[in-house]
N, C-alpha and C positions, 0 to 999 in steps of 0.2 A: 496898861489900860485895856479893857475888853473892847472888842470890835463893835459891840452894841453901843457902848458909851461913846466911842469915837464917832460913830454914825449919827447918834442923837445930837451930840454937840455940833457937828457939821450942819445938820438940819436946822437947828436953832440959829446958828450964826449966819447961814445963807438964806433963811426965810423959806425953807422947804417943809416946814411942819404942815401936816394935813394935805400934802400933795401926793401921798402914796409913793409908788415906785420903790427903788432901792438905792442906797448909797453904797458905793464900791470903796473898799478899804484894802490897802496893800502896804505891808511893812509899817503898820501903825499909823498910816496917814490916809485920810479920806480923800479920794481922788475925783469924786464927782457923783452925779445922780443920773439915773436913767428911769424912764417911766415904767418899765417892766423888765423882768429877768429874761434875757435872751442873748443870742450871739456870743456864746462862750469863746469862740475863736477870736473875738476882739480883745480878749483879756489874757493876761499871763496866768499861768498855773500858780495857785496860791492866793489869788485875789479873793476877798470875801465880799459878798453882797448881803446887805442887811435891810429888811423892810421895816416899815413903821411899827409893826407889832413886835419886832425883835427877832423874827425868824432869820436864820443865817444860812447861807449857801457858800460853798467854796468852789472856785474854778479848778477843775481837775483834768488830768490827762497824763500821757506818757511824756516825761521830761527827758530830753536828750541834751539840750543846751539851756543856758540861763534865760534865753529869750523865747522859749517855746510857748506857744499859745495853748489855751485850754481846749478841750473837746466836749466838756459837759459841765453843768453846775450840779453839785451834789449837796443835799441838805446836811447841815451840821447838827448833831444831836445836842440838845440843851441840857 
């Protein structure tokens, strides 16, 4: 399933439609919502963030170990 679909299903199920922000998805599972895209260092490399319009970003950085945190959010081309 596409990360956009996962995020949209999570928004509907949790009552977050129309609230803006982004839903964060990792390994095919929506992990929560934040009001705006910020603090990449709080997320692992490979997390996706999806806004209500379907724009997607990926948490990026230099990965040395499995639990390395990201240093930036990069847009994902659609």
